[in-house]
N, C-alpha and C positions, 0 to 999 in steps of 0.2 A: 634645631627645627623651628620653623616659623610659628607653628601652633604653640609651642612652649614659650617662645619669645613674646608672642601676643598675650598669652595668658598671664605671664609673670614678669615681663620686662617693661620697657618704656613703650607707651602707646598713646595715641590720641583717641580719647574716648568718644563714643557716639551713643545715642539713645537706644541703639539696636544691639549693643554688645551682649546684653544679658541672654539673648536668644542663642548666640554662638557659645557662650560660656556654659550654658546648660548642656550642650552636646559634647564639648571638648574636655570639660573638667571631669576627670575620673575619680570616683569615690575611692577611699582607701579601705573601707570596711564593707563587706558584703554579708548579707544574711542568706542562708539557704532558702529562706522563704521569699526572697526578692522576686517579684513577678517578672516574667519574660518581657512584658510591655515596658517595664522600667529599664531593664538591661538593653533593650533594643533602641533606646533613645541615645545611647552612647555611640559616638561616631568611630568607626574603624579608621585607621590612619594609613595613608599611602604617601610615601616620600620618594620623589624622583631624585636620584643622585646625578643624573645627567641633565643637561640643559634642554628642556622640552622644545622651545622654539627652534633650536639648532637641529634637533632630530626631525621635527616636522618639515622644515624647509629643505633639509638635505634629502629626505625621502621623497618629497614632492618634486624636487629638481631631478632626482634619479628616476622619476616616474614609477616609484614603488607604490604610490597611492595618489588619490585625488582628494581635494577638499570636499567635493560632493560625496565621495564614498565614505570618508570619515564621518561627516556630519549625519549621513543617512544610516549608518550602521553602528553608531556608538550605543552600547548597552550599559545600564547602570550595574556595577558590580555589587552594590549594597543599596539598601533603602535609605541609609544614613551613613555618610562617610566624609572624611576629610582628605583632600589631595593637595599636595604642594610641590613646588619646584623653584629652583633658583636659576637666574639667567644673567649673562653679561651683556646680552644684546640691548642696545639703547642706553648703556650706562656711561658712554663717553670714555672708554678706557684709553689711557694715555694722557688725559688732562690731569693737571695737578690737583684739582678739586673734584675729580670724578668720583662717582659712586664705585665702591668695591663690587657690589652686586645688588640685584633687585630680586626679591622673593615674592612669589604669588601663591596664594592658597585659597581654597574654597571649601566651605561646608556645603555638601550637596545632599538634599533631602527629597525623597519622593513624596508628593502630595496627592494622595488618592491614586487612581489607576493610571493617569497619564501625565499630570502636571508635575513639574520639578522646580525647586527653588535653590538658588546659589547665593550664599553670603561670601563675598570675595574680599579677602584681606591682602593688603600690600605691605611689604616690609622693605625698607631701604637701609643699606649699610654703607656708611662713609668710613674712611680710614680713621682708626683710633676712636671711634664713636660707637656706642651700642646700637643695635638695630632699632630703628623707630618704625612702628607699625600702626596701622589703623584699618578699621572696616571701611572699605572704599566704595563698594557697590553691593546692592541686592538686586538680583534679576530673577525673573520667573519665566518659565516656559509652559505654555498651555498644553503642549504635547511633547513627547519624547520618542524618538529622536526629534530635535527641534528644527526641522526644515520644512519649507514650503516651496512651491514652484516660484522661480525668480520672475519678477515683473519686467526686468530689463533685458534679460538674456533668455531666449527661448530654449527650453530643454535643460536649463541649469537649475540648481537648487539654491535657496537663500536661507541664511540663518535668521530665525525670528525669536525674539524674546521681549519681555516687558521690563523696563527699568523702574524699580520700586524705590530705590534710594541711591544717591550718588554724593560723594564728598565734594565734588566739583560741579554741582547741579547747574550753577549759573553758566558754566562753559558749554553745557550741552543744550542750552536753550536756542531754538531756532532764531537766527538773526545775529547771534554772537559770532564775531569773525573767526573764533577758534572752534566753533561747534563741529564743523566737518572733521577736523583733526581729532578732537576729543572723542567723537562717536567712533571714528576709525580705530583709535587706541583701545577703547572698550571692546569693540568687536574682535580685535586681535587677541585680547586677554581671554575673552570667553571662548574663542575658537581654540586657543592653546590648551585651555582647561578641558575642553571636550576631547581634544586629541589625546590628552593624558588619560582620560576615561577610556577612550578607545584602546590605547596601548595596554592598559593594565589587564584587559580581558584577553590579551594575546600572548601570555607567557609561554616559555618553553621549559626552562629548568629553574630551580631555585635551591638555595641552601637555607637551612633552618637552624637558628641559633637562639638558645634561651638566655635572656639577659637577667641576671640576678645581682643583688647587692648585699654586702656584708651587714650583719646586724649592727656592728659598731658604727658603720657609716650612716645607717638610718638613724641611730640614736643621736649622733652628732648633728645631723641636719635638724632633727626635732628640737634639740637644745638651742639651736640658732634660729628657730621659728621659720625654717625654710620648708617649702613644699615637700611632701614625702616622695620617695622614689618607689615606683611600682615595678614589680617583675613582669616581663612581657616576652613574647617571642618575636624575633626579627627574621623575616623572610626576605632574602635577597633574590629578587626576580630578574632574570635576564630576558629582555624582550627581543623577539625575532619572529620569523615565520613559524607558526606552530606546525609541528609534525608529530603529534601524539598518536599512538597506535593503541587501539583497544581490542583485545581479543576476548571472546566468550570462553570462560573457564568454569568448571563446576565449583560450587561454593564448598569450602572446607569447613567441617564441623570443628568448633572450638572445644577444647577441654575445659569445661566449666569448673573443674576442681583444681586447676592449676593457679598459681599465684600470678596476678597480672603485673606486667612490667610498668615502670614509671611512664614510658611512652604511651602505652595503651590507656592508662588513667588520664594522662594529659589530653589524649584524643577524645575522651568521653566527657571532659569538662564542657560546660556551656560555652559555645563559641559560634561566631558567624561564619558561614560558608559563602565565599565570594561568588557572584554570578560569573559564569564562564562559558566559553564555547567548548563543546565536546565533539571531536572529530572521529567518525566511524569510517576509517579508510579501508578496513578489511570486510566491510559489509557489502552486500549487493542490493541496490546500488550504494556506493559510498555516499555519505551525507554528513552534514553538520547540524548539531542541535544546540540551542541555547539553554543552559541550565540556570534557572532563576536563583537569585540569592535567597538563602534560607538559613535556618538555625538548627543546631544540633547540640546534644549533650545535656547533662544534668547539672543545674546550678548548685545542687547540694554538694557536688564534688569539687566545686570551685569554678572560677570564670577565667577564661584565657583571652587576653588582649593581644592583638597582632599589629606590628608596624611593618609595612612592606616597603623596603628600599628597592627602587627599580632602576636598573642601569642597562646599557647596551652590552 
């Protein structure tokens, strides 16, 4: 994962790293008295196992979507989350000194009611060399979805954001012969990240796997001064056209005297619920509602962290 590589691997440091570390680094000890505000600062993680640019351009070429449609309808699944993907596009595959892969990730945060900020990290992998990563850009959007009417093409939408930091600032300055290409590359990265945000709110099915580690393994890592391993849930989400059906059924009364299962306890632990579309296809008239991201559970029972692996 790029997030872990950036936190604990080789990286080029920047003055802004501490902001990202604050949200990506998970504490190893929790108190039942930890406030919801403190827990909400921790970023949920979404990892795409497929190449996002390839999915985007394939779906666009097949006329399954439009860029205007994606940019106009992307909803934030959480108020604070991390999204990453790996791609082979642009790595020069076939060359002897070519990159093995390029990874892109973003810490996405809602700022107030409309504004959004992205800290974008890039990781490059060469053969037989560890991933080298750095915080490459910080961009902010005054509104979300981040689109405005295009000034050049009537009836079209344009992506709008403010660049707050760039590792290649000098290449983006007007008058630099490489400025147009550099701006285009940044626009592509931001668009691909927004496409990833769009896709994660359109899941159909998933599998749920609890990831745990042996106590002996944890002790061995502690003895070698390595970062601790945290237990978490891995949801494998398959993206496609949603076809969820919701029927109204009477609520069943629970037997409060029965012993609760491990699954029900896990469900009641404090956890973030991802924003998502809910499709009422059996209602009259059929309609779709956006459910805002929210929080559930009791921190005194524990805290559940989720990594979402997304694939086709």
